[in-house]
C-alpha positions in Angstrom: -1.4 3.0 -4.7 -1.0 1.5 -0.9 2.3 1.7 0.5 3.1 -0.4 3.5 6.1 0.3 5.4 7.4 -1.9 7.9 9.8 0.1 10.8 12.1 -2.5 12.1 14.4 -3.0 15.3 18.0 -3.3 14.5 18.4 -6.5 12.7 22.2 -7.2 11.3 20.1 -8.0 8.6 16.1 -9.2 7.4 16.5 -12.7 6.1 16.1 -14.3 9.6 18.7 -16.5 8.7 21.8 -15.4 10.8 24.8 -17.9 11.6 23.3 -20.8 13.7 20.5 -18.6 14.9 17.3 -18.5 12.3 14.4 -16.4 13.3 11.4 -18.2 11.6 9.8 -15.5 12.0 11.8 -12.9 10.0 12.3 -15.9 7.5 8.0 -16.4 7.6 7.8 -12.2 7.0 9.8 -12.1 4.1 8.4 -14.6 2.2 5.2 -12.7 2.8 6.9 -9.6 1.6 7.8 -11.2 -1.2 4.8 -12.3 -1.7 2.8 -9.5 -1.7 5.0 -7.5 -4.1 5.0 -10.5 -6.5 1.3 -9.7 -7.3 2.2 -6.0 -7.2 2.1 -4.6 -3.4 3.9 -2.1 -2.5 6.0 -2.9 1.2 9.2 -1.3 1.9 11.0 -2.5 5.2 13.2 -0.3 7.4 16.0 -1.6 9.6 16.8 0.8 12.7 20.6 0.0 12.5 20.8 0.5 9.4 18.4 3.2 8.5 17.9 4.8 11.4 17.4 8.3 9.4 14.2 6.9 7.9 13.1 7.0 11.5 14.1 9.8 12.6 12.8 11.8 8.8 9.3 10.0 9.2 6.9 11.9 11.8 5.2 9.1 12.5 7.3 6.6 14.1 9.8 8.9 15.7 6.7 10.4 17.9 6.0 6.4 18.6 9.6 5.8 19.6 9.9 8.5 21.6 6.7 7.4 23.5 6.8 3.7 23.3 10.6 3.6 22.7 12.4 0.9 20.3 11.1 -2.0 22.4 7.3 -1.3 20.6 9.0 -2.4 17.3 8.2 -3.2 14.8 5.8 -1.0 13.7 3.8 -0.8 10.3 2.6 2.0 8.6 -0.1 2.2 5.6 -0.3 5.1 3.5 1.4 6.4 7.0 -1.1 5.3 9.5 -0.1 3.1 11.5 -1.9 -0.1 11.9 -0.1 -2.6 13.4 2.4 -2.2 16.4 4.7 -5.3 18.5 5.2 -7.5 15.8 5.0 -8.4 11.8 2.2 -8.5 9.9 0.6 -11.5 8.6 0.2 -12.3 4.9 -3.5 -12.2 5.4 -2.9 -8.5 7.0 -0.6 -7.4 4.1 -2.8 -8.6 1.4 -5.8 -6.6 3.1 -4.1 -3.4 3.3 -1.8 -3.5 0.0 -6.1 -4.5 -1.4 -4.4 -7.4 -3.1 -7.3 -9.7 -1.8 -7.2 -12.6 0.8 -4.3 -15.3 0.4 -5.0 -18.7 -1.3 -4.4 -20.8 1.2 -1.1 -23.0 1.0 2.2 -23.8 3.2 4.4 -21.7 5.2 7.6 -22.1 3.1 10.1 -24.2 4.7 13.5 -22.9 6.0 15.2 -23.6 2.9 12.3 -22.2 0.7 12.6 -19.1 2.4 16.2 -18.9 2.2 16.3 -19.3 -1.7 13.1 -16.4 -1.9 15.3 -14.2 0.7 18.0 -14.8 -1.7 20.7 -16.2 0.9 22.2 -19.7 1.0 20.5 -21.8 3.7 21.9 -21.4 7.0 25.0 -23.6 7.8 25.4 -25.1 11.7 29.1 -24.9 11.8 29.2 -21.6 10.5 29.2 -18.7 13.3 29.0 -16.0 11.1 26.2 -13.0 10.0 24.6 -12.7 6.8 27.4 -14.7 4.7 29.8 -12.2 6.5 33.1 -13.5 7.9 32.3 -15.7 11.3 32.4 -14.1 14.2 31.1 -10.7 12.7 27.5 -9.2 11.6 26.6 -7.6 8.5 
């Protein structure tokens, strides 16, 4: 079985729904990863802020960071080989690499739908919290 690993920059969380600043790119990739997993794809995400040891223990990623630095993240590996750097993979790329076939044409999930997929509450514009944490804090 093919394993896809995405090594991300330091984030407070991977959902993209942190306080009042929603990162649609993270919402989309979270939904795409959940979609791939629902079809049997194996996709793992590693966050530099939360799992620095995963970066240090992976020779490919460690060499990449030494050469390019964290500004080159995210880096995506498929079975240990680098296939993409500097941006998140698309749903079509995930499908190809995971051997799932081409995704059917569908609408991108709305922010609220992606929030439910990612297991997070919809953002509250009046809150200054990150990932459901206390106001002014970041998980």
